[in-house]
N, CA, C and O atoms as a GROMACS GRO file, in nm:
protein
  548
    1MET      N    1   0.115   1.002   1.588
    1MET     CA    2   0.204   0.893   1.554
    1MET      C    3   0.173   0.834   1.417
    1MET      O    4   0.260   0.774   1.355
    2TRP      N    5   0.049   0.851   1.368
    2TRP     CA    6   0.011   0.794   1.240
    2TRP      C    7   0.101   0.843   1.127
    2TRP      O    8   0.131   0.768   1.034
    3TRP      N    9   0.145   0.969   1.136
    3TRP     CA   10   0.224   1.027   1.028
    3TRP      C   11   0.363   0.965   1.018
    3TRP      O   12   0.422   0.963   0.911
    4VAL      N   13   0.416   0.914   1.130
    4VAL     CA   14   0.544   0.844   1.127
    4VAL      C   15   0.530   0.716   1.044
    4VAL      O   16   0.614   0.685   0.960
    5TYR      N   17   0.422   0.642   1.071
    5TYR     CA   18   0.396   0.521   0.994
    5TYR      C   19   0.372   0.553   0.846
    5TYR      O   20   0.416   0.479   0.758
    6ALA      N   21   0.303   0.663   0.820
    6ALA     CA   22   0.276   0.704   0.682
    6ALA      C   23   0.407   0.739   0.610
    6ALA      O   24   0.425   0.705   0.494
    7LEU      N   25   0.497   0.809   0.680
    7LEU     CA   26   0.627   0.841   0.620
    7LEU      C   27   0.709   0.716   0.596
    7LEU      O   28   0.774   0.703   0.492
    8LEU      N   29   0.707   0.624   0.690
    8LEU     CA   30   0.778   0.497   0.671
    8LEU      C   31   0.718   0.420   0.553
    8LEU      O   32   0.792   0.359   0.475
    9SER      N   33   0.586   0.423   0.540
    9SER     CA   34   0.520   0.358   0.428
    9SER      C   35   0.568   0.420   0.296
    9SER      O   36   0.600   0.347   0.202
   10ALA      N   37   0.572   0.551   0.289
   10ALA     CA   38   0.616   0.619   0.167
   10ALA      C   39   0.761   0.586   0.136
   10ALA      O   40   0.797   0.563   0.020
   11PHE      N   41   0.845   0.582   0.238
   11PHE     CA   42   0.987   0.549   0.219
   11PHE      C   43   1.002   0.408   0.160
   11PHE      O   44   1.071   0.389   0.060
   12PHE      N   45   0.936   0.311   0.224
   12PHE     CA   46   0.949   0.174   0.176
   12PHE      C   47   0.880   0.155   0.040
   12PHE      O   48   0.927   0.075  -0.042
   13ALA      N   49   0.771   0.226   0.016
   13ALA     CA   50   0.705   0.219  -0.114
   13ALA      C   51   0.797   0.272  -0.223
   13ALA      O   52   0.796   0.222  -0.336
   14SER      N   53   0.875   0.374  -0.191
   14SER     CA   54   0.969   0.426  -0.290
   14SER      C   55   1.078   0.324  -0.322
   14SER      O   56   1.124   0.316  -0.435
   15LEU      N   57   1.117   0.247  -0.223
   15LEU     CA   58   1.217   0.143  -0.246
   15LEU      C   59   1.162   0.029  -0.331
   15LEU      O   60   1.236  -0.035  -0.405
   16VAL      N   61   1.031   0.004  -0.322
   16VAL     CA   62   0.969  -0.104  -0.400
   16VAL      C   63   1.000  -0.086  -0.547
   16VAL      O   64   1.042  -0.180  -0.614
   17ALA      N   65   0.978   0.034  -0.598
   17ALA     CA   66   0.998   0.059  -0.740
   17ALA      C   67   1.143   0.036  -0.781
   17ALA      O   68   1.170  -0.028  -0.882
   18ILE      N   69   1.236   0.087  -0.703
   18ILE     CA   70   1.377   0.076  -0.736
   18ILE      C   71   1.423  -0.069  -0.727
   18ILE      O   72   1.485  -0.121  -0.820
   19LEU      N   73   1.394  -0.134  -0.615
   19LEU     CA   74   1.437  -0.273  -0.595
   19LEU      C   75   1.372  -0.366  -0.696
   19LEU      O   76   1.436  -0.458  -0.747
   20ALA      N   77   1.244  -0.343  -0.725
   20ALA     CA   78   1.173  -0.428  -0.821
   20ALA      C   79   1.230  -0.411  -0.962
   20ALA      O   80   1.250  -0.509  -1.033
   21LYS      N   81   1.256  -0.289  -1.001
   21LYS     CA   82   1.310  -0.263  -1.136
   21LYS      C   83   1.442  -0.336  -1.154
   21LYS      O   84   1.465  -0.396  -1.260
   22VAL      N   85   1.528  -0.333  -1.054
   22VAL     CA   86   1.656  -0.403  -1.061
   22VAL      C   87   1.634  -0.554  -1.056
   22VAL      O   88   1.695  -0.628  -1.134
   23GLY      N   89   1.548  -0.600  -0.966
   23GLY     CA   90   1.526  -0.743  -0.947
   23GLY      C   91   1.453  -0.810  -1.061
   23GLY      O   92   1.465  -0.932  -1.078
   24MET      N   93   1.377  -0.735  -1.139
   24MET     CA   94   1.298  -0.794  -1.247
   24MET      C   95   1.372  -0.804  -1.379
   24MET      O   96   1.317  -0.852  -1.478
   25LYS      N   97   1.496  -0.759  -1.381
   25LYS     CA   98   1.570  -0.761  -1.507
   25LYS      C   99   1.578  -0.905  -1.559
   25LYS      O  100   1.637  -0.992  -1.496
   26GLY      N  101   1.517  -0.928  -1.675
   26GLY     CA  102   1.516  -1.059  -1.736
   26GLY      C  103   1.417  -1.157  -1.674
   26GLY      O  104   1.423  -1.277  -1.702
   27VAL      N  105   1.325  -1.107  -1.588
   27VAL     CA  106   1.228  -1.193  -1.520
   27VAL      C  107   1.088  -1.150  -1.561
   27VAL      O  108   1.061  -1.030  -1.571
   28ASP      N  109   0.999  -1.244  -1.584
   28ASP     CA  110   0.860  -1.213  -1.615
   28ASP      C  111   0.797  -1.138  -1.497
   28ASP      O  112   0.819  -1.175  -1.381
   29SER      N  113   0.721  -1.035  -1.526
   29SER     CA  114   0.664  -0.952  -1.420
   29SER      C  115   0.566  -1.030  -1.332
   29SER      O  116   0.556  -1.002  -1.212
   30ASP      N  117   0.493  -1.126  -1.389
   30ASP     CA  118   0.401  -1.206  -1.307
   30ASP      C  119   0.477  -1.296  -1.210
   30ASP      O  120   0.434  -1.313  -1.096
   31LEU      N  121   0.588  -1.353  -1.255
   31LEU     CA  122   0.671  -1.434  -1.165
   31LEU      C  123   0.731  -1.347  -1.056
   31LEU      O  124   0.737  -1.388  -0.940
   32ALA      N  125   0.776  -1.228  -1.092
   32ALA     CA  126   0.831  -1.135  -0.993
   32ALA      C  127   0.725  -1.099  -0.888
   32ALA      O  128   0.756  -1.093  -0.769
   33THR      N  129   0.603  -1.076  -0.932
   33THR     CA  130   0.494  -1.045  -0.839
   33THR      C  131   0.468  -1.164  -0.746
   33THR      O  132   0.447  -1.146  -0.626
   34ALA      N  133   0.469  -1.283  -0.801
   34ALA     CA  134   0.446  -1.404  -0.720
   34ALA      C  135   0.554  -1.420  -0.614
   34ALA      O  136   0.523  -1.453  -0.499
   35ILE      N  137   0.679  -1.398  -0.651
   35ILE     CA  138   0.789  -1.408  -0.554
   35ILE      C  139   0.772  -1.304  -0.445
   35ILE      O  140   0.785  -1.335  -0.326
   36ARG      N  141   0.743  -1.181  -0.484
   36ARG     CA  142   0.722  -1.073  -0.388
   36ARG      C  143   0.608  -1.108  -0.292
   36ARG      O  144   0.616  -1.081  -0.172
   37THR      N  145   0.502  -1.166  -0.345
   37THR     CA  146   0.386  -1.201  -0.264
   37THR      C  147   0.420  -1.305  -0.158
   37THR      O  148   0.374  -1.296  -0.045
   38VAL      N  149   0.500  -1.404  -0.195
   38VAL     CA  150   0.541  -1.506  -0.098
   38VAL      C  151   0.623  -1.444   0.014
   38VAL      O  152   0.604  -1.477   0.131
   39VAL      N  153   0.713  -1.356  -0.022
   39VAL     CA  154   0.794  -1.288   0.081
   39VAL      C  155   0.704  -1.209   0.174
   39VAL      O  156   0.718  -1.216   0.296
   40ILE      N  157   0.612  -1.133   0.117
   40ILE     CA  158   0.519  -1.053   0.198
   40ILE      C  159   0.434  -1.142   0.288
   40ILE      O  160   0.408  -1.107   0.403
   41LEU      N  161   0.390  -1.255   0.236
   41LEU     CA  162   0.311  -1.350   0.313
   41LEU      C  163   0.384  -1.389   0.441
   41LEU      O  164   0.327  -1.383   0.550
   42PHE      N  165   0.509  -1.428   0.428
   42PHE     CA  166   0.587  -1.469   0.545
   42PHE      C  167   0.616  -1.352   0.640
   42PHE      O  168   0.608  -1.368   0.762
   43VAL      N  169   0.648  -1.238   0.585
   43VAL     CA  170   0.676  -1.120   0.667
   43VAL      C  171   0.551  -1.078   0.744
   43VAL      O  172   0.558  -1.055   0.865
   44ALA      N  173   0.438  -1.067   0.675
   44ALA     CA  174   0.314  -1.021   0.739
   44ALA      C  175   0.268  -1.118   0.848
   44ALA      O  176   0.233  -1.075   0.957
   45TRP      N  177   0.267  -1.248   0.818
   45TRP     CA  178   0.225  -1.346   0.919
   45TRP      C  179   0.325  -1.352   1.033
   45TRP      O  180   0.286  -1.372   1.148
   46GLY      N  181   0.453  -1.336   1.004
   46GLY     CA  182   0.554  -1.334   1.111
   46GLY      C  183   0.533  -1.218   1.206
   46GLY      O  184   0.539  -1.235   1.328
   47ILE      N  185   0.508  -1.101   1.151
   47ILE     CA  186   0.482  -0.983   1.234
   47ILE      C  187   0.355  -1.003   1.316
   47ILE      O  188   0.353  -0.976   1.436
   48ALA      N  189   0.248  -1.049   1.250
   48ALA     CA  190   0.122  -1.071   1.321
   48ALA      C  191   0.140  -1.172   1.434
   48ALA      O  192   0.086  -1.154   1.543
   49TYR      N  193   0.214  -1.277   1.408
   49TYR     CA  194   0.235  -1.380   1.510
   49TYR      C  195   0.317  -1.326   1.628
   49TYR      O  196   0.278  -1.343   1.743
   50PHE      N  197   0.429  -1.263   1.599
   50PHE     CA  198   0.517  -1.216   1.706
   50PHE      C  199   0.459  -1.098   1.784
   50PHE      O  200   0.500  -1.074   1.898
   51ARG      N  201   0.367  -1.025   1.725
   51ARG     CA  202   0.301  -0.916   1.798
   51ARG      C  203   0.174  -0.962   1.867
   51ARG      O  204   0.108  -0.884   1.935
   52GLY      N  205   0.140  -1.091   1.851
   52GLY     CA  206   0.025  -1.148   1.920
   52GLY      C  207  -0.109  -1.124   1.853
   52GLY      O  208  -0.213  -1.154   1.911
   53ALA      N  209  -0.108  -1.071   1.733
   53ALA     CA  210  -0.233  -1.038   1.665
   53ALA      C  211  -0.310  -1.162   1.622
   53ALA      O  212  -0.433  -1.157   1.608
   54THR      N  213  -0.242  -1.273   1.600
   54THR     CA  214  -0.310  -1.394   1.554
   54THR      C  215  -0.402  -1.452   1.661
   54THR      O  216  -0.488  -1.534   1.630
   55GLN      N  217  -0.384  -1.411   1.785
   55GLN     CA  218  -0.471  -1.458   1.893
   55GLN      C  219  -0.615  -1.410   1.874
   55GLN      O  220  -0.708  -1.467   1.932
   56HIS      N  221  -0.632  -1.307   1.795
   56HIS     CA  222  -0.764  -1.245   1.778
   56HIS      C  223  -0.831  -1.287   1.648
   56HIS      O  224  -0.932  -1.228   1.608
   57ILE      N  225  -0.778  -1.386   1.581
   57ILE     CA  226  -0.830  -1.425   1.450
   57ILE      C  227  -0.976  -1.470   1.456
   57ILE      O  228  -1.051  -1.450   1.362
   58GLN      N  229  -1.015  -1.531   1.568
   58GLN     CA  230  -1.152  -1.579   1.582
   58GLN      C  231  -1.253  -1.464   1.596
   58GLN      O  232  -1.374  -1.487   1.587
   59LEU      N  233  -1.206  -1.344   1.618
   59LEU     CA  234  -1.294  -1.228   1.633
   59LEU      C  235  -1.334  -1.167   1.498
   59LEU      O  236  -1.419  -1.078   1.491
   60LEU      N  237  -1.272  -1.216   1.390
   60LEU     CA  238  -1.305  -1.163   1.258
   60LEU      C  239  -1.449  -1.199   1.221
   60LEU      O  240  -1.493  -1.312   1.238
   61THR      N  241  -1.520  -1.100   1.170
   61THR     CA  242  -1.657  -1.122   1.126
   61THR      C  243  -1.658  -1.158   0.978
   61THR      O  244  -1.557  -1.146   0.908
   62LYS      N  245  -1.774  -1.202   0.931
   62LYS     CA  246  -1.790  -1.232   0.788
   62LYS      C  247  -1.762  -1.106   0.706
   62LYS      O  248  -1.697  -1.113   0.602
   63ASN      N  249  -1.810  -0.993   0.753
   63ASN     CA  250  -1.788  -0.865   0.685
   63ASN      C  251  -1.638  -0.833   0.680
   63ASN      O  252  -1.588  -0.790   0.576
   64ASN      N  253  -1.566  -0.854   0.793
   64ASN     CA  254  -1.422  -0.832   0.794
   64ASN      C  255  -1.354  -0.916   0.686
   64ASN      O  256  -1.273  -0.867   0.608
   65LEU      N  257  -1.390  -1.044   0.684
   65LEU     CA  258  -1.326  -1.136   0.590
   65LEU      C  259  -1.357  -1.102   0.445
   65LEU      O  260  -1.268  -1.109   0.360
   66ILE      N  261  -1.480  -1.064   0.417
   66ILE     CA  262  -1.518  -1.028   0.280
   66ILE      C  263  -1.439  -0.906   0.233
   66ILE      O  264  -1.378  -0.909   0.126
   67PHE      N  265  -1.439  -0.800   0.313
   67PHE     CA  266  -1.374  -0.677   0.269
   67PHE      C  267  -1.222  -0.686   0.274
   67PHE      O  268  -1.154  -0.626   0.190
   68LEU      N  269  -1.166  -0.759   0.369
   68LEU     CA  270  -1.021  -0.782   0.368
   68LEU      C  271  -0.982  -0.869   0.249
   68LEU      O  272  -0.877  -0.849   0.189
   69GLY      N  273  -1.066  -0.965   0.216
   69GLY     CA  274  -1.042  -1.047   0.098
   69GLY      C  275  -1.046  -0.965  -0.030
   69GLY      O  276  -0.959  -0.979  -0.116
   70LEU      N  277  -1.147  -0.881  -0.043
   70LEU     CA  278  -1.156  -0.794  -0.160
   70LEU      C  279  -1.036  -0.699  -0.166
   70LEU      O  280  -0.984  -0.671  -0.274
   71SER      N  281  -0.994  -0.650  -0.052
   71SER     CA  282  -0.875  -0.565  -0.046
   71SER      C  283  -0.753  -0.641  -0.093
   71SER      O  284  -0.667  -0.586  -0.162
   72GLY      N  285  -0.744  -0.769  -0.056
   72GLY     CA  286  -0.634  -0.852  -0.102
   72GLY      C  287  -0.636  -0.872  -0.253
   72GLY      O  288  -0.531  -0.869  -0.318
   73VAL      N  289  -0.754  -0.892  -0.309
   73VAL     CA  290  -0.766  -0.905  -0.455
   73VAL      C  291  -0.721  -0.775  -0.522
   73VAL      O  292  -0.647  -0.779  -0.620
   74ALA      N  293  -0.766  -0.662  -0.469
   74ALA     CA  294  -0.727  -0.532  -0.526
   74ALA      C  295  -0.576  -0.512  -0.514
   74ALA      O  296  -0.512  -0.461  -0.607
   75THR      N  297  -0.519  -0.552  -0.402
   75THR     CA  298  -0.373  -0.541  -0.383
   75THR      C  299  -0.300  -0.626  -0.486
   75THR      O  300  -0.205  -0.581  -0.550
   76GLY      N  301  -0.345  -0.750  -0.501
   76GLY     CA  302  -0.280  -0.839  -0.597
   76GLY      C  303  -0.286  -0.785  -0.739
   76GLY      O  304  -0.185  -0.786  -0.810
   77LEU      N  305  -0.402  -0.737  -0.780
   77LEU     CA  306  -0.415  -0.680  -0.914
   77LEU      C  307  -0.329  -0.555  -0.929
   77LEU      O  308  -0.267  -0.533  -1.034
   78SER      N  309  -0.325  -0.473  -0.825
   78SER     CA  310  -0.241  -0.354  -0.828
   78SER      C  311  -0.094  -0.392  -0.848
   78SER      O  312  -0.025  -0.333  -0.931
   79TRP      N  313  -0.048  -0.491  -0.774
   79TRP     CA  314   0.092  -0.534  -0.785
   79TRP      C  315   0.122  -0.591  -0.922
   79TRP      O  316   0.226  -0.562  -0.980
   80ILE      N  317   0.031  -0.672  -0.975
   80ILE     CA  318   0.053  -0.732  -1.106
   80ILE      C  319   0.069  -0.624  -1.213
   80ILE      O  320   0.162  -0.628  -1.293
   81PHE      N  321  -0.022  -0.526  -1.212
   81PHE     CA  322  -0.015  -0.419  -1.311
   81PHE      C  323   0.103  -0.326  -1.286
   81PHE      O  324   0.165  -0.278  -1.381
   82TYR      N  325   0.136  -0.302  -1.159
   82TYR     CA  326   0.249  -0.216  -1.124
   82TYR      C  327   0.380  -0.278  -1.172
   82TYR      O  328   0.463  -0.209  -1.232
   83PHE      N  329   0.398  -0.406  -1.146
   83PHE     CA  330   0.522  -0.473  -1.188
   83PHE      C  331   0.533  -0.478  -1.339
   83PHE      O  332   0.642  -0.461  -1.394
   84ARG      N  333   0.423  -0.500  -1.407
   84ARG     CA  334   0.426  -0.502  -1.553
   84ARG      C  335   0.461  -0.363  -1.606
   84ARG      O  336   0.541  -0.350  -1.699
   85ALA      N  337   0.402  -0.260  -1.547
   85ALA     CA  338   0.433  -0.123  -1.588
   85ALA      C  339   0.580  -0.091  -1.562
   85ALA      O  340   0.645  -0.028  -1.645
   86LEU      N  341   0.633  -0.134  -1.446
   86LEU     CA  342   0.774  -0.111  -1.414
   86LEU      C  343   0.865  -0.181  -1.515
   86LEU      O  344   0.970  -0.128  -1.553
   87GLN      N  345   0.826  -0.299  -1.556
   87GLN     CA  346   0.906  -0.374  -1.652
   87GLN      C  347   0.915  -0.301  -1.786
   87GLN      O  348   1.017  -0.306  -1.854
   88LEU      N  349   0.807  -0.232  -1.822
   88LEU     CA  350   0.799  -0.168  -1.953
   88LEU      C  351   0.836  -0.020  -1.952
   88LEU      O  352   0.879   0.034  -2.054
   89GLY      N  353   0.819   0.045  -1.837
   89GLY     CA  354   0.836   0.190  -1.834
   89GLY      C  355   0.944   0.238  -1.740
   89GLY      O  356   1.013   0.158  -1.676
   90LYS      N  357   0.958   0.368  -1.732
   90LYS     CA  358   1.055   0.432  -1.643
   90LYS      C  359   0.994   0.442  -1.504
   90LYS      O  360   0.875   0.466  -1.488
   91VAL      N  361   1.078   0.423  -1.403
   91VAL     CA  362   1.033   0.424  -1.264
   91VAL      C  363   0.962   0.555  -1.230
   91VAL      O  364   0.856   0.553  -1.168
   92ALA      N  365   1.020   0.667  -1.269
   92ALA     CA  366   0.962   0.798  -1.233
   92ALA      C  367   0.820   0.812  -1.288
   92ALA      O  368   0.732   0.866  -1.221
   93GLN      N  369   0.799   0.766  -1.409
   93GLN     CA  370   0.666   0.778  -1.469
   93GLN      C  371   0.569   0.678  -1.408
   93GLN      O  372   0.456   0.714  -1.374
   94VAL      N  373   0.612   0.554  -1.395
   94VAL     CA  374   0.524   0.451  -1.339
   94VAL      C  375   0.485   0.487  -1.196
   94VAL      O  376   0.367   0.481  -1.160
   95ALA      N  377   0.583   0.523  -1.114
   95ALA     CA  378   0.556   0.554  -0.973
   95ALA      C  379   0.464   0.676  -0.961
   95ALA      O  380   0.377   0.679  -0.874
   96SER      N  381   0.483   0.775  -1.047
   96SER     CA  382   0.397   0.893  -1.037
   96SER      C  383   0.254   0.862  -1.077
   96SER      O  384   0.160   0.911  -1.014
   97ILE      N  385   0.236   0.781  -1.181
   97ILE     CA  386   0.100   0.743  -1.218
   97ILE      C  387   0.037   0.657  -1.109
   97ILE      O  388  -0.081   0.672  -1.078
   98ASP      N  389   0.116   0.567  -1.052
   98ASP     CA  390   0.067   0.482  -0.943
   98ASP      C  391   0.018   0.567  -0.826
   98ASP      O  392  -0.078   0.530  -0.759
   99LYS      N  393   0.082   0.679  -0.802
   99LYS     CA  394   0.042   0.764  -0.689
   99LYS      C  395  -0.085   0.843  -0.716
   99LYS      O  396  -0.134   0.914  -0.628
  100LEU      N  397  -0.138   0.831  -0.837
  100LEU     CA  398  -0.273   0.884  -0.860
  100LEU      C  399  -0.373   0.813  -0.770
  100LEU      O  400  -0.485   0.860  -0.750
  101SER      N  401  -0.331   0.698  -0.717
  101SER     CA  402  -0.416   0.625  -0.624
  101SER      C  403  -0.453   0.712  -0.504
  101SER      O  404  -0.559   0.693  -0.445
  102VAL      N  405  -0.368   0.806  -0.468
  102VAL     CA  406  -0.399   0.897  -0.357
  102VAL      C  407  -0.521   0.982  -0.392
  102VAL      O  408  -0.614   0.993  -0.313
  103ALA      N  409  -0.519   1.041  -0.511
  103ALA     CA  410  -0.633   1.124  -0.553
  103ALA      C  411  -0.759   1.039  -0.568
  103ALA      O  412  -0.868   1.082  -0.531
  104LEU      N  413  -0.743   0.918  -0.621
  104LEU     CA  414  -0.859   0.828  -0.634
  104LEU      C  415  -0.911   0.785  -0.497
  104LEU      O  416  -1.032   0.776  -0.477
  105ALA      N  417  -0.821   0.759  -0.404
  105ALA     CA  418  -0.863   0.720  -0.268
  105ALA      C  419  -0.942   0.833  -0.202
  105ALA      O  420  -1.040   0.809  -0.132
  106ILE      N  421  -0.900   0.957  -0.226
  106ILE     CA  422  -0.973   1.072  -0.172
  106ILE      C  423  -1.114   1.075  -0.231
  106ILE      O  424  -1.212   1.089  -0.159
  107LEU      N  425  -1.122   1.061  -0.362
  107LEU     CA  426  -1.253   1.061  -0.430
  107LEU      C  427  -1.341   0.948  -0.379
  107LEU      O  428  -1.457   0.970  -0.344
  108PHE      N  429  -1.286   0.826  -0.373
  108PHE     CA  430  -1.364   0.711  -0.327
  108PHE      C  431  -1.404   0.723  -0.180
  108PHE      O  432  -1.511   0.675  -0.141
  109SER      N  433  -1.318   0.787  -0.099
  109SER     CA  434  -1.354   0.803   0.042
  109SER      C  435  -1.473   0.897   0.059
  109SER      O  436  -1.554   0.882   0.151
  110VAL      N  437  -1.483   0.993  -0.030
  110VAL     CA  438  -1.597   1.086  -0.027
  110VAL      C  439  -1.723   1.013  -0.075
  110VAL      O  440  -1.829   1.024  -0.013
  111ILE      N  441  -1.711   0.940  -0.185
  111ILE     CA  442  -1.827   0.874  -0.246
  111ILE      C  443  -1.877   0.757  -0.160
  111ILE      O  444  -1.996   0.747  -0.132
  112PHE      N  445  -1.785   0.669  -0.120
  112PHE     CA  446  -1.826   0.544  -0.056
  112PHE      C  447  -1.825   0.547   0.097
  112PHE      O  448  -1.899   0.473   0.161
  113LEU      N  449  -1.742   0.633   0.156
  113LEU     CA  450  -1.733   0.636   0.302
  113LEU      C  451  -1.796   0.761   0.362
  113LEU      O  452  -1.806   0.773   0.485
  114GLY      N  453  -1.837   0.853   0.277
  114GLY     CA  454  -1.901   0.974   0.327
  114GLY      C  455  -1.806   1.070   0.395
  114GLY      O  456  -1.850   1.155   0.474
  115GLU      N  457  -1.676   1.058   0.367
  115GLU     CA  458  -1.581   1.151   0.428
  115GLU      C  459  -1.596   1.289   0.364
  115GLU      O  460  -1.634   1.301   0.247
  116ALA      N  461  -1.567   1.390   0.442
  116ALA     CA  462  -1.581   1.528   0.394
  116ALA      C  463  -1.468   1.562   0.297
  116ALA      O  464  -1.352   1.527   0.320
  117LEU      N  465  -1.503   1.632   0.190
  117LEU     CA  466  -1.403   1.682   0.097
  117LEU      C  467  -1.382   1.829   0.127
  117LEU      O  468  -1.466   1.913   0.093
  118THR      N  469  -1.272   1.860   0.191
  118THR     CA  470  -1.241   1.998   0.224
  118THR      C  471  -1.172   2.065   0.105
  118THR      O  472  -1.124   1.998   0.014
  119VAL      N  473  -1.169   2.194   0.108
  119VAL     CA  474  -1.101   2.269   0.002
  119VAL      C  475  -0.954   2.228  -0.001
  119VAL      O  476  -0.897   2.208  -0.108
  120LYS      N  477  -0.894   2.217   0.116
  120LYS     CA  478  -0.752   2.178   0.125
  120LYS      C  479  -0.728   2.041   0.062
  120LYS      O  480  -0.631   2.023  -0.012
  121THR      N  481  -0.815   1.945   0.092
  121THR     CA  482  -0.800   1.810   0.037
  121THR      C  483  -0.822   1.811  -0.114
  121THR      O  484  -0.749   1.743  -0.186
  122ALA      N  485  -0.919   1.885  -0.161
  122ALA     CA  486  -0.945   1.893  -0.305
  122ALA      C  487  -0.828   1.956  -0.380
  122ALA      O  488  -0.788   1.909  -0.486
  123ILE      N  489  -0.772   2.062  -0.323
  123ILE     CA  490  -0.655   2.126  -0.385
  123ILE      C  491  -0.536   2.030  -0.386
  123ILE      O  492  -0.464   2.021  -0.485
  124GLY      N  493  -0.518   1.958  -0.276
  124GLY     CA  494  -0.410   1.860  -0.270
  124GLY      C  495  -0.425   1.752  -0.376
  124GLY      O  496  -0.328   1.716  -0.442
  125ALA      N  497  -0.546   1.701  -0.393
  125ALA     CA  498  -0.572   1.598  -0.494
  125ALA      C  499  -0.546   1.654  -0.634
  125ALA      O  500  -0.487   1.586  -0.718
  126LEU      N  501  -0.589   1.775  -0.659
  126LEU     CA  502  -0.564   1.837  -0.790
  126LEU      C  503  -0.415   1.858  -0.814
  126LEU      O  504  -0.368   1.845  -0.928
  127CYS      N  505  -0.340   1.891  -0.709
  127CYS     CA  506  -0.195   1.905  -0.722
  127CYS      C  507  -0.129   1.771  -0.756
  127CYS      O  508  -0.036   1.765  -0.836
  128ILE      N  509  -0.178   1.665  -0.696
  128ILE     CA  510  -0.126   1.531  -0.726
  128ILE      C  511  -0.152   1.499  -0.873
  128ILE      O  512  -0.063   1.451  -0.944
  129ILE      N  513  -0.273   1.525  -0.918
  129ILE     CA  514  -0.309   1.499  -1.057
  129ILE      C  515  -0.223   1.584  -1.151
  129ILE      O  516  -0.170   1.535  -1.250
  130GLY      N  517  -0.210   1.712  -1.118
  130GLY     CA  518  -0.128   1.802  -1.200
  130GLY      C  519   0.019   1.760  -1.203
  130GLY      O  520   0.083   1.762  -1.308
  131GLY      N  521   0.071   1.723  -1.088
  131GLY     CA  522   0.210   1.678  -1.080
  131GLY      C  523   0.233   1.552  -1.162
  131GLY      O  524   0.336   1.536  -1.227
  132THR      N  525   0.137   1.462  -1.158
  132THR     CA  526   0.149   1.339  -1.237
  132THR      C  527   0.152   1.372  -1.385
  132THR      O  528   0.233   1.317  -1.459
  133ILE      N  529   0.064   1.461  -1.428
  133ILE     CA  530   0.062   1.499  -1.569
  133ILE      C  531   0.196   1.561  -1.610
  133ILE      O  532   0.248   1.530  -1.717
  134ILE      N  533   0.250   1.647  -1.526
  134ILE     CA  534   0.379   1.710  -1.556
  134ILE      C  535   0.491   1.605  -1.567
  134ILE      O  536   0.575   1.613  -1.657
  135LEU      N  537   0.492   1.508  -1.478
  135LEU     CA  538   0.598   1.407  -1.478
  135LEU      C  539   0.586   1.309  -1.596
  135LEU      O  540   0.687   1.256  -1.643
  136VAL      N  541   0.465   1.286  -1.641
  136VAL     CA  542   0.444   1.184  -1.745
  136VAL      C  543   0.456   1.242  -1.885
  136VAL      O  544   0.505   1.175  -1.976
  137VAL      N  545   0.412   1.364  -1.903
  137VAL     CA  546   0.412   1.425  -2.038
  137VAL      C  547   0.550   1.468  -2.081
  137VAL      O  548   0.568   1.520  -2.191
   0.00000   0.00000   0.00000
């Protein structure tokens, strides 16, 4: 079932670039990011509340909070730079460079999480890098 969620994530992520590019016309990219963040805040908390996940908030550990907080900082910085890049560049190029995050996530998962790097995964990461170079050059 994880792959269904992953496909839905990819679908909606593809819409982000298109909708943002249209919505940011004549708008500062930082303001656009701030508006997007407020919308996400309400959507995420609404989903958590209606699915009952907020009942478990007291179970969060200090470690959970630290790393989820750091993840939030990384997300915010990613969005700020992504929106600025979208404002200045073409969607196809910006989105393809942004997807280098997949290859970086593979690398970081090996280095920091001790996940195995299989030949298949390494070839896939190299294909992502190669495809990005082809799309950008």
